[in-house]
C-alpha positions, 0 to 999 in steps of 0.5 A: 368642780363646783365653785360659788361666787357672790354678786348683788341684785337691786330691789328698789333702793336696797340690794339682795345677795346673789349666789352664783354656783358654777359647775364645770364637768365632762360634756359640751354645753353652757347653761345659765339658769336662775331667771337671767334676762337677755343682758345676763345671758349675753355675758357668755360672749363678753366673758369668752372674748375678755378671757381669750384676750388675756390668756385664759379661755372659756372651757369647752366642757359642760358649764352649768351656772345657777344664780340663786335665789332662782325665783328672783329675776336677774337683770343687767350686765353687771354680773359679768365679773363674778360669772367670769371669775367663777368659771375660771375657778371652777375650771381650775385656771385660777385658785378658788380659795378665798373667792367666796369671801368677796362680793363682786360686780362689774360689766366686762368689755371685750378686752377685759376692762370694766365698765361702771355699774348702777347701785354700788352704794346699796351693794356695799351696804348689803356686803357689809350686812352679810359679812363679806371681807370686801367688795370688788367693783369698777374703779369708777364706782369705788368712791361711791361704795367707799362711803360705807367706811366699815367695808373694804372696797376695791376698785379695779379697771381690768379683770386681770387685777381681780385674777391676780388678786385671787390667783397670785395674791397680788394686792389691790389698793383699798379705796378709802373715803372720809365721809364725815370730812367730805360731808362737812366740806361740801354740805353748804356749797350751792351753785345759786344764792339769793344774794344774786336776786335783785328786789322781790323781797316779798317773794324771798320772804314767802320762800323763807316761810316755805323752807322754815315750815316744809310747806309747798308753794306755787309762784304765779306771775308773768313771764320774766318775773323771776319765778324760775330763778327764785325756785332754783335758789330754794335748796340753798336756804333749806336746812343742811342735809344730815348724814343719814339724809345724804346716804338715803339720797345717794342710794336713790340716785345710785340705783337710778344711775344718776351719779357721776363717775367717781362721785361719792356722797350727795351732800346738797339737797337735790333740785329736780325740774322735769319738763312738762311733757314728762309721763306719769311713769317717769314722774313717779317711777315704774316701768317694766324694770322699776326705776325711781321717778323724779319725785324719788330723785327729789327726795330730801330736796325740791321738786320744781314744776315750771309752767304747772298747768302745762303738765298733763292732768293725769301726770299731776294727779299721781302726785297727790298720794306720794305728797301725803304719804312721802313714799310711792309704791310700784306694784307688779305681778311678782313684786312690790317696791317702795321708793321714798318721796319726801320732797318739797313741791315748788311750782310756777305758772303764768296767771293766764295763757297770755301771761299778763293777768294782774300785770302792772303795765300790760293788759291781759287779752284773754277772754272772760273766764279763760283765766279761771279755766287755765287755773282749773287745769290744776285740780282742787285736791292737788291745789289743796296740798299747796300751802302758799300761793304767791303772786310774783310781779316783774322787777322794776328797773330801779331795783335791777339797777340798785347796787345795794347788796342783797341778803345771802342764802346763808343768812336766810338759812340760819333763820330757817334752821332756828325755826326748824329747831323749834319744830323739832322740839315741838314734834319730838314725840311724833315720829311721823311729823317733823315740820309744821306742814305735816301737822294733822288736825290734832296738832293744829288744834294743839299748837295753832290756838288763836286768841279773840283778836286773831280769830276775828281777823281770820273770820273777817278775812274769810268772809271779805275775801271769800276764802274757801274752807280748805284755806283755813287749816293752811293759813293756820299752819303757815301762821304757825311757821311765821310765828316760829320765825319770829320766835313767838310761842303764840300766833299773833294777828300779824302772823295771821295777816301775813299767812292770809296774804299768801293765799291768793288763789283761794279768793273766789274773785281771783281770776275774774275780769 
């Protein structure tokens, strides 16, 4: 007898329907075809044990299973459930009517219980698009899949629940999630807040500008000055994620297997902080079975590189193209996968190997030229993509001891949202530009026009401070953001002056003793 069941295969951040055709006939053999990997092939032993433990059997006949499309490699153990159900139906141990109307995925334990899988959300979206009546999967993944509210999602703990559902019409409770309610309830809840940071008002201002314009920023300061603490609070002042951003972010984390059990929608902007020993593949994604890297897991959020010069030079260089194009393409001989990478880069570094260059009270013991050599570990093209260079000084005792309450993240975020709304209106006709940091030369000339006073100030600063040519457009972009925060239609001298202040590393004299 020939029976069809349906599963799903992950391809990048989307899923593809897999048709499982099972034929049970006279003879003795078990053949699984359609480019299955070893984990799929080993399903025979898991299925045989799970069925025998629950009063069913793997028939001693000729079993041929084809997983179509046959030219697409099938990977992982999540096909156990649809394979087992198709064998039972094809061998007439259970009824086969209605099975083809459902998509099923799940890894079987030897006793028939179901283990969690990766990519439940993309699979649910695929099941809805292909018109299936429902999706059956492990209960641990049900909340994630139920984000797709127009699809019937059924979470099960054991294969017997699925068998009784098809064979004896025993209903399985549908899992329901009110996405809008869950989204609104938790979208602004962050574990860290700027009200916990004493002093550092200049740095908070720089990060507010960074968030308002979607800029990248690097913090330079001695150990213990609060660089990491400030960076961790960056997501709390970014505009709240939209529902579409939350769905896109959740899909990426689902495919990577980074969602916690029973977790549904990701509503907080991600904050990823990889260690400096990370490889380029782990950072950008890839591998023999391509997976999203840290830059994709930071999509719609913040990628924090602590001690940036300690990262390997080739690892940092692979960031350049994804930062510009907001996507990374993983190419293999038989496939090419795109992962989104629209993240905000926040980097931190010591000013020199000893950490005390420009320290107000400690002396730098580095030899002449060492500071510049340390900074040169970050290439010019990569540094060119960082708009704000902010020097962080140690916090004085008086500021730490001060009991005055500091401004909260919510208050800063409100100003950031207002500035982003101005930019949204400004770029309403530019589909690929959403904030000031993404402006091309055309938009810089259009929206960053300077009067004579501003022009003279910028010219004088570039000559006196020996600013490099690449600093020019960055200063204009940052000045445009500062003007937006002030609600000003035009860029004023005070905005240019503040933008120049945040370009420390462009000064030819920086790093010289």
